[in-house]
C-alpha positions as CSV (number, residue, x, y, z in Angstrom):
1,M,-36.8,-57.2,-13.1
2,R,-39.3,-54.5,-14.5
3,V,-40.8,-55.3,-18.0
4,R,-42.4,-52.0,-19.1
5,P,-44.3,-53.1,-22.3
6,G,-44.0,-49.2,-23.4
7,E,-43.9,-45.4,-22.4
8,S,-47.2,-44.0,-21.1
9,G,-48.2,-40.3,-20.9
10,A,-48.7,-37.5,-23.7
11,A,-45.4,-36.3,-24.0
12,A,-44.5,-40.0,-25.1
13,S,-47.4,-40.7,-27.4
14,S,-46.2,-37.4,-29.5
15,W,-42.8,-38.3,-29.5
16,H,-43.4,-42.0,-30.6
17,A,-46.3,-41.1,-32.9
18,S,-44.2,-38.6,-34.6
19,R,-42.0,-41.6,-35.3
20,Q,-43.2,-44.2,-38.2
21,Q,-40.6,-46.7,-36.3
22,S,-39.1,-46.6,-33.0
23,E,-36.6,-49.2,-32.3
24,R,-37.5,-50.7,-29.4
25,A,-34.6,-51.4,-27.0
26,F,-34.6,-53.0,-23.8
27,L,-32.2,-51.5,-20.5
28,V,-30.0,-53.1,-18.2
29,G,-28.9,-51.5,-15.3
30,V,-25.7,-52.4,-13.1
31,E,-24.5,-51.6,-9.6
32,F,-21.4,-53.5,-8.1
33,A,-20.5,-54.0,-4.3
34,S,-17.1,-52.7,-4.8
35,H,-17.7,-49.4,-6.2
36,S,-20.8,-48.2,-3.6
37,G,-20.7,-46.8,-0.5
38,S,-17.2,-45.2,-0.8
39,R,-17.7,-43.2,-4.4
40,T,-19.3,-40.2,-2.4
41,V,-16.4,-40.4,0.5
42,S,-13.6,-40.7,-2.5
43,L,-15.5,-37.3,-4.5
44,R,-15.6,-35.2,-1.6
45,S,-12.0,-36.0,-0.2
46,T,-11.1,-35.2,-3.8
47,E,-12.6,-32.1,-3.7
48,A,-11.4,-31.2,-0.2
49,V,-7.9,-31.7,-0.9
50,A,-8.0,-30.0,-4.5
51,V,-9.8,-26.7,-2.3
52,E,-7.2,-26.7,0.3
53,E,-4.1,-27.1,-1.9
54,L,-5.7,-24.1,-4.2
55,L,-6.5,-22.0,-1.2
56,S,-2.9,-22.7,0.9
57,R,-0.9,-21.0,-2.6
58,P,0.6,-17.9,-1.6
59,A,-1.3,-14.5,-2.7
60,P,0.7,-12.7,-5.3
61,R,1.1,-8.7,-4.4
62,G,-2.2,-7.1,-5.2
63,G,-4.8,-9.4,-3.0
64,V,-6.3,-13.2,-3.3
65,P,-5.4,-14.6,-6.5
66,P,-8.2,-15.5,-8.7
67,V,-7.9,-19.4,-8.2
68,A,-8.4,-19.4,-4.5
69,R,-11.3,-17.1,-5.2
70,A,-12.6,-19.5,-7.6
71,A,-11.9,-21.8,-5.1
72,R,-13.8,-20.7,-2.5
73,D,-16.7,-19.8,-4.6
74,A,-16.7,-23.5,-5.7
75,A,-16.2,-24.9,-2.0
76,S,-19.1,-22.3,-1.1
77,A,-21.3,-23.1,-3.4
78,R,-21.6,-27.1,-2.7
79,L,-22.0,-26.0,1.0
80,L,-25.6,-24.6,-0.4
81,A,-28.2,-26.6,1.8
82,D,-30.8,-26.5,-1.3
83,L,-28.1,-28.5,-3.2
84,E,-27.1,-31.3,-1.1
85,H,-25.0,-33.9,-2.6
86,Q,-26.6,-37.1,-3.3
87,E,-25.1,-39.9,-5.4
88,F,-26.5,-41.3,-8.8
89,T,-28.7,-44.6,-6.9
90,P,-28.9,-47.4,-9.6
91,E,-32.3,-46.4,-10.0
92,E,-31.6,-43.1,-11.2
93,S,-28.9,-44.1,-13.4
94,L,-31.1,-46.3,-14.9
95,A,-33.8,-43.5,-15.5
96,E,-31.0,-41.5,-16.9
97,L,-30.3,-44.0,-19.3
98,R,-34.0,-44.2,-19.9
99,E,-34.0,-40.4,-20.8
100,L,-30.6,-41.1,-22.8
101,A,-32.5,-44.0,-25.0
102,T,-35.5,-41.7,-25.6
103,S,-33.4,-38.9,-26.7
104,A,-32.1,-41.5,-29.2
105,G,-35.9,-42.2,-30.6
106,A,-36.0,-45.4,-29.2
107,G,-39.5,-47.0,-27.3
108,I,-38.9,-49.0,-24.1
109,A,-39.4,-52.5,-24.3
110,G,-38.1,-53.9,-20.9
111,E,-36.0,-52.6,-18.0
112,M,-33.6,-55.2,-15.6
113,L,-31.3,-54.0,-12.7
114,Q,-28.2,-56.0,-11.8
115,R,-26.2,-56.1,-8.5
116,R,-22.9,-57.8,-8.7
117,P,-20.2,-58.0,-5.8
118,K,-18.0,-57.2,-9.2
119,P,-18.0,-57.4,-12.9
120,D,-18.0,-60.5,-14.6
121,P,-15.2,-60.5,-17.3
122,A,-16.7,-62.4,-20.1
123,T,-20.9,-60.8,-19.8
124,L,-20.6,-57.9,-17.1
125,I,-23.6,-59.5,-15.5
126,G,-23.1,-63.3,-14.8
127,S,-23.9,-66.4,-16.8
128,G,-27.0,-66.3,-14.7
129,K,-28.4,-62.7,-14.9
130,V,-27.4,-63.6,-18.9
131,E,-29.8,-66.5,-19.1
132,E,-32.3,-64.2,-17.2
133,L,-32.0,-61.4,-19.4
134,K,-32.3,-64.3,-22.6
135,G,-35.8,-64.9,-21.2
136,A,-36.5,-61.1,-21.1
137,V,-35.3,-60.3,-24.6
138,A,-37.4,-63.4,-26.1
139,S,-40.5,-62.3,-24.6
140,T,-40.6,-58.2,-25.4
141,A,-38.6,-59.1,-28.9
142,P,-36.6,-55.6,-28.6
143,E,-34.3,-54.4,-31.5
144,L,-31.6,-53.9,-29.2
145,V,-30.3,-54.3,-25.7
146,I,-28.1,-51.2,-24.0
147,F,-26.1,-51.6,-21.1
148,D,-26.3,-49.0,-18.7
149,H,-21.7,-49.4,-18.4
150,E,-19.1,-49.6,-20.7
151,L,-19.0,-53.1,-22.3
152,T,-15.2,-54.2,-23.4
153,P,-15.2,-55.6,-27.4
154,S,-15.3,-59.3,-25.9
155,Q,-18.2,-58.7,-23.7
156,Q,-20.4,-56.9,-26.1
157,R,-19.4,-59.9,-28.5
158,N,-20.7,-62.5,-26.1
159,L,-23.7,-61.1,-24.9
160,E,-24.5,-60.7,-29.0
161,R,-24.0,-64.6,-29.0
162,E,-26.1,-65.1,-26.1
163,L,-28.7,-62.7,-26.6
164,D,-29.0,-62.9,-30.6
165,V,-29.9,-59.2,-30.6
166,R,-27.9,-56.1,-30.6
167,V,-25.9,-54.5,-27.7
168,I,-24.6,-51.5,-27.2
169,D,-23.3,-49.6,-24.2
170,R,-23.9,-46.4,-22.7
171,T,-21.2,-44.2,-24.2
172,Q,-21.9,-45.8,-28.1
173,L,-25.7,-44.3,-26.9
174,I,-24.3,-41.4,-26.1
175,L,-22.0,-41.0,-29.2
176,D,-25.6,-41.9,-31.3
177,I,-27.5,-39.3,-30.0
178,F,-24.3,-36.9,-30.6
179,A,-24.4,-38.1,-34.1
180,R,-28.3,-37.3,-34.3
181,H,-28.2,-33.7,-33.1
182,A,-24.9,-32.4,-34.8
183,R,-26.2,-30.1,-37.3
184,T,-22.7,-28.2,-38.3
185,R,-19.9,-29.4,-40.8
186,E,-17.7,-29.2,-37.6
187,G,-20.5,-31.1,-35.0
188,Q,-20.6,-33.6,-37.6
189,M,-16.7,-34.3,-37.8
190,Q,-16.4,-34.2,-34.1
191,V,-18.8,-36.5,-33.9
192,E,-17.4,-39.0,-36.3
193,L,-13.7,-38.7,-34.9
194,A,-15.3,-39.9,-31.5
195,Q,-17.4,-42.6,-32.9
196,L,-14.1,-43.8,-35.2
197,Q,-11.9,-43.9,-32.0
198,Y,-14.5,-45.5,-30.1
199,L,-15.0,-48.4,-32.5
200,L,-11.7,-48.4,-33.4
201,P,-10.7,-51.2,-30.8
202,R,-14.1,-53.0,-31.3
203,L,-14.1,-53.5,-35.4
204,A,-12.1,-57.4,-35.2
205,G,-15.4,-59.8,-34.5
206,R,-17.8,-57.2,-34.9
207,G,-21.3,-59.5,-34.4
208,V,-24.9,-58.9,-34.7
209,E,-24.9,-54.8,-35.5
210,M,-22.4,-55.0,-38.3
211,S,-24.8,-57.3,-40.0
212,Q,-28.0,-54.9,-39.6
213,L,-27.7,-53.1,-43.1
214,G,-30.5,-50.9,-42.2
215,G,-28.8,-49.2,-39.2
216,G,-29.9,-48.1,-36.2
217,I,-29.3,-46.7,-32.7
218,G,-25.7,-47.0,-32.0
219,T,-24.6,-47.1,-36.2
220,R,-25.2,-43.7,-37.1
221,G,-22.5,-41.1,-38.0
222,P,-19.8,-43.0,-40.3
223,G,-21.5,-45.3,-41.9
224,E,-21.1,-49.5,-41.6
225,T,-18.9,-49.5,-45.2
226,Q,-16.0,-47.2,-43.5
227,L,-16.6,-49.1,-40.0
228,E,-16.1,-52.5,-42.5
229,T,-13.3,-51.3,-43.7
230,D,-9.4,-52.5,-42.8
231,R,-7.7,-50.5,-39.9
232,R,-5.2,-48.7,-42.1
233,K,-8.5,-47.2,-43.7
234,I,-10.0,-46.4,-40.3
235,Y,-6.9,-44.7,-39.5
236,R,-6.3,-42.8,-42.5
237,R,-9.9,-41.6,-42.7
238,I,-9.0,-40.2,-38.3
239,R,-5.9,-38.8,-39.6
240,H,-8.3,-36.6,-42.3
241,V,-10.8,-36.0,-40.0
242,Q,-8.5,-34.5,-37.2
243,Q,-6.8,-32.4,-40.0
244,Q,-9.8,-31.1,-40.7
245,L,-10.6,-30.3,-37.4
246,E,-7.4,-28.6,-36.2
247,N,-8.2,-26.4,-39.4
248,V,-11.4,-25.6,-38.1
249,R,-9.6,-24.7,-34.7
250,R,-7.2,-22.4,-36.8
251,I,-9.7,-20.5,-37.8
252,R,-11.6,-20.5,-34.8
253,G,-8.4,-19.3,-33.1
254,Q,-7.9,-16.5,-35.6
255,Q,-11.5,-15.2,-35.2
256,R,-11.2,-15.3,-31.4
257,R,-7.7,-13.4,-31.5
258,R,-9.7,-10.3,-33.6
259,R,-12.7,-10.7,-30.5
260,E,-9.5,-10.6,-27.7
261,S,-8.2,-7.4,-30.0
262,A,-11.3,-5.2,-28.2
263,P,-11.4,-5.9,-24.9
264,I,-14.7,-7.7,-24.7
265,A,-14.8,-10.8,-22.3
266,T,-16.6,-14.0,-22.9
267,V,-18.4,-15.7,-20.7
268,A,-19.3,-19.6,-21.1
269,L,-22.5,-21.3,-20.0
270,V,-21.4,-24.9,-18.8
271,G,-23.9,-27.2,-17.2
272,Y,-25.6,-30.7,-16.7
273,T,-27.3,-31.8,-20.0
274,N,-30.9,-30.6,-19.7
275,A,-30.4,-28.0,-17.2
276,G,-31.5,-24.7,-19.1
277,K,-28.5,-23.9,-20.7
278,S,-29.9,-22.8,-24.3
279,T,-33.3,-21.6,-22.3
280,L,-31.0,-19.6,-20.2
281,F,-29.2,-18.2,-23.3
282,N,-32.0,-17.4,-25.6
283,A,-33.6,-15.3,-22.1
284,L,-30.4,-13.2,-21.8
285,T,-29.6,-12.6,-25.3
286,K,-33.1,-12.9,-27.3
287,A,-31.6,-15.6,-29.5
288,D,-33.3,-18.3,-30.9
289,V,-31.1,-21.5,-30.4
290,L,-32.7,-24.6,-30.1
291,E,-34.5,-25.1,-26.4
292,S,-35.6,-28.7,-25.9
293,A,-36.0,-31.3,-23.2
294,R,-34.0,-33.7,-25.0
295,M,-30.7,-34.4,-24.0
296,F,-27.6,-32.9,-26.1
297,A,-29.8,-30.9,-28.2
298,T,-27.1,-28.3,-28.2
299,L,-24.0,-29.4,-29.6
300,D,-22.7,-26.5,-32.2
301,P,-21.2,-23.2,-30.0
302,T,-23.5,-20.3,-30.4
303,L,-22.0,-16.9,-29.7
304,R,-24.0,-13.7,-29.0
305,H,-22.7,-10.1,-27.3
306,I,-25.0,-8.9,-24.6
307,Q,-25.2,-5.7,-22.2
308,L,-24.4,-5.7,-18.9
309,P,-26.1,-3.4,-16.4
310,S,-22.6,-1.1,-16.5
311,K,-23.2,-0.5,-20.8
312,R,-20.1,-2.9,-21.3
313,E,-20.6,-5.6,-23.4
314,V,-19.7,-9.6,-22.7
315,V,-19.9,-12.5,-25.2
316,L,-22.0,-15.1,-24.1
317,S,-21.2,-18.4,-25.3
318,D,-23.7,-21.6,-25.0
319,T,-22.3,-25.1,-25.4
320,V,-22.7,-29.0,-25.2
321,G,-23.8,-30.2,-22.3
322,F,-21.9,-32.6,-19.9
323,I,-23.1,-36.0,-18.2
324,R,-21.8,-38.5,-15.8
325,N,-19.3,-40.5,-17.6
326,L,-18.7,-38.2,-20.3
327,P,-16.7,-41.0,-23.1
328,H,-13.3,-39.2,-23.0
329,T,-13.6,-39.4,-26.6
330,L,-16.2,-36.9,-27.3
331,V,-14.3,-34.6,-24.6
332,S,-11.0,-34.6,-26.7
333,A,-13.0,-34.7,-30.3
334,F,-15.3,-31.7,-29.0
335,R,-12.0,-29.7,-27.9
336,A,-12.3,-27.2,-30.7
337,T,-15.8,-26.4,-29.5
338,L,-15.0,-26.2,-25.9
339,E,-12.2,-23.7,-26.4
340,E,-14.9,-21.5,-25.9
341,V,-14.5,-22.1,-22.5
342,Q,-10.8,-22.8,-21.8
343,R,-10.6,-19.3,-23.1
344,A,-13.9,-17.4,-21.1
345,S,-13.6,-14.8,-18.5
346,L,-15.9,-16.6,-16.5
347,L,-17.7,-19.8,-16.4
348,L,-21.5,-20.0,-15.3
349,H,-22.2,-23.3,-14.1
350,I,-26.0,-23.9,-14.6
351,A,-27.7,-26.4,-12.8
352,D,-31.3,-28.0,-12.6
353,V,-32.0,-27.1,-8.6
354,T,-35.0,-29.7,-8.9
355,S,-33.0,-32.5,-9.9
356,P,-32.9,-35.0,-6.8
357,T,-29.1,-35.7,-8.1
358,A,-28.1,-31.6,-8.4
359,G,-25.0,-31.9,-6.2
360,D,-23.9,-34.7,-7.9
361,Q,-24.7,-33.7,-11.4
362,Q,-22.5,-30.4,-10.2
363,I,-19.5,-32.8,-9.5
364,Q,-19.8,-34.4,-12.5
365,V,-19.7,-31.1,-14.6
366,E,-16.6,-30.2,-12.4
367,A,-14.9,-33.4,-13.3
368,V,-15.0,-32.3,-16.6
369,L,-14.1,-29.2,-16.1
370,S,-11.2,-30.4,-14.6
371,E,-10.4,-32.4,-17.3
372,L,-10.6,-29.8,-19.6
373,E,-8.0,-27.4,-17.5
374,V,-10.4,-24.8,-16.6
375,Q,-10.9,-26.1,-12.6
376,D,-9.3,-22.7,-11.6
377,K,-11.4,-20.2,-13.6
378,P,-13.5,-18.1,-12.0
379,R,-17.0,-19.2,-12.3
380,L,-20.7,-17.8,-11.0
381,Y,-23.3,-20.7,-9.8
382,V,-26.9,-20.3,-11.5
383,M,-29.4,-21.9,-10.3
384,N,-32.3,-22.4,-12.9
385,K,-36.4,-23.7,-13.0
386,V,-36.6,-22.5,-9.5
387,D,-40.3,-21.4,-11.3
388,L,-40.9,-25.2,-10.7
389,L,-40.5,-25.4,-7.2
390,S,-43.2,-24.6,-4.7
391,E,-43.7,-21.5,-3.5
392,K,-42.5,-21.8,0.3
393,K,-39.1,-23.7,-1.0
394,R,-39.0,-20.7,-3.4
395,E,-39.1,-18.2,-0.6
396,S,-36.5,-20.2,1.5
397,L,-33.6,-19.6,-1.4
398,R,-31.2,-17.3,-0.8
399,D,-28.7,-15.4,-3.8
400,S,-25.3,-15.1,-2.6
401,D,-22.0,-14.0,-4.1
402,N,-21.5,-16.6,-6.1
403,V,-24.9,-17.9,-6.3
404,V,-28.0,-16.4,-8.1
405,H,-31.3,-18.4,-8.6
406,V,-33.0,-18.1,-11.8
407,S,-35.7,-19.0,-14.0
408,A,-34.9,-19.4,-17.5
409,T,-38.3,-19.9,-18.7
410,T,-40.4,-16.8,-16.8
411,G,-37.3,-14.4,-16.7
412,L,-37.2,-14.4,-12.2
413,G,-33.7,-13.4,-11.1
414,L,-32.1,-12.7,-14.5
415,D,-31.4,-9.0,-13.6
416,K,-29.8,-10.1,-10.6
417,L,-27.9,-12.9,-12.7
418,L,-26.8,-10.0,-15.1
419,E,-25.9,-7.6,-11.9
420,A,-23.5,-10.6,-10.8
421,I,-21.8,-11.2,-14.0
422,D,-21.0,-7.7,-14.1
423,A,-19.1,-7.7,-10.8
424,R,-16.6,-10.4,-11.8
425,I,-15.7,-8.7,-15.1
426,E,-12.5,-7.2,-15.3
427,E,-12.3,-6.8,-18.6
428,D,-13.0,-2.8,-20.2
429,P,-13.0,-1.6,-16.2
430,I,-16.0,0.6,-15.5
431,Q,-14.8,4.5,-14.7
432,R,-16.4,7.4,-13.0
433,V,-15.8,10.9,-14.8
434,R,-17.1,14.5,-15.6
435,L,-17.6,15.9,-19.5
436,H,-18.0,18.7,-21.1
437,V,-19.7,18.3,-24.5
438,P,-21.0,20.4,-27.2
439,Q,-24.8,20.2,-28.0
440,S,-23.5,19.8,-31.3
441,E,-22.0,16.8,-30.7
442,G,-24.9,14.3,-31.9
443,K,-23.1,11.4,-32.0
444,V,-21.3,11.5,-29.0
445,L,-24.1,12.3,-26.8
446,A,-26.0,9.2,-28.6
447,T,-22.8,7.0,-28.1
448,L,-22.6,7.7,-24.5
449,D,-26.5,7.2,-23.7
450,A,-25.8,4.1,-25.5
451,R,-22.6,3.1,-23.9
452,S,-22.4,4.7,-20.8
453,V,-24.7,5.1,-17.4
454,V,-25.5,9.0,-17.2
455,L,-25.7,10.0,-13.4
456,S,-26.3,13.7,-14.1
457,R,-26.4,15.6,-17.3
458,H,-27.1,19.8,-17.0
459,Y,-27.4,22.1,-20.4
460,R,-26.0,25.2,-20.2
461,D,-24.5,27.6,-22.9
462,G,-24.0,25.8,-25.8
463,F,-22.6,22.8,-23.6
464,V,-23.8,19.5,-22.0
465,D,-22.0,18.6,-18.5
466,L,-22.7,15.1,-17.6
467,E,-21.7,13.1,-15.1
468,V,-21.2,9.2,-16.4
469,R,-19.6,5.7,-15.6
470,A,-18.8,4.2,-18.6
471,P,-16.3,1.3,-19.7
472,E,-12.7,2.4,-20.4
473,S,-12.9,1.7,-24.2
474,V,-15.8,4.4,-24.5
475,L,-14.0,6.8,-22.7
476,R,-10.9,6.4,-24.6
477,R,-12.8,8.1,-27.4
478,M,-14.2,11.0,-25.4
479,K,-10.6,12.3,-23.8
480,N,-11.6,15.4,-25.7
481,F,-14.5,15.7,-23.6
482,V,-13.1,15.1,-20.4
483,E,-12.9,17.7,-18.0
484,K,-9.7,18.8,-16.5
């Protein structure tokens, strides 16, 4: 067991200085021997079977199906030497819990790691470890204890009774962070729905946290007065929020159909939380989306148009970050938001190349994409934060057909990324044509300069002869000027 009296470092000091009263949390990590050792093998075998199954599908007339192409992309990306698969160790999992707790505004009072053959049905960690934890809690006096594992309602009640302090699990902590960062009405409704669905089976016999009228981590969102009402009112509230979200989904669908009436592809950024998606989004779009090292800083989808080297336009969509064991209630509640991922023509899978568990993080993201039923979509793997690597390591990196190394902070590799996106977009195909345009057609010439790549230009007899590479949508407006 490690008891840490507090966080150190300039970043932690400035964060806690900005909070007048920071809740102190004691973190409990768990590892079960029956689950360790086999996890990597099972994930690897599952991936191998999925890829083999996709590649074995017969190709239709016209070439390799997009499904098989995406599978090949995914398979080759996982073989990258600089992202060898490493499973989360219990220590790394506890470190991630620490980062989650900090994102929720907690100060770390202490930590404990428990290894057991299997979970204890009553307390998860066993009676002996509960006594040890009880002593640690008494000596550090935290406001709550956070477990890096989902607790059953009975386990949570038993632990609260033994420890005489509020107890929450990893899922409840993530839900709290979402409630903290939701800015739009839609985001707040989605978080409320997820919290209500998660807390509904836990209403009976609620313990310490329900007596804390001041709220705190794990209680944000719908509010205690709602949680203390009977199940019928909770069900009624769930139905109401679901109906509101369905209206949002309908309006979003109408907006999407209007966008899709024009031949503009959508490119969605996906990836593990804190991989740098919003920073990359801002670098490509010159937008001002919130960039933060805190986990789940982005909850609400943001859409922006960008122009590719071919002068085609695409819509870039920034989405919520994924995480290991992302609560199913959140995936369900955020389905309206994540429809941008489902309807995208291309997924940019952003990974933090500096993370020691980058390979495992990629697999966790792929698992969520499978739950969203978009595992077959074409994807481009974007290895971010290469500026943080040593010069020798940076020089050893090699881009491939489906992998691009970039630094969203410095702009390194962004030109190559745009070219790679351009090569994978099929909407609004590029054509090469010769045009004969009167010099008096200033608007037409300006459009060609803005929306096409001009390969040659010659002036004669009051006309401009051009050879251009332009999107089909632009050339349709130029049909009167195409040389026969």
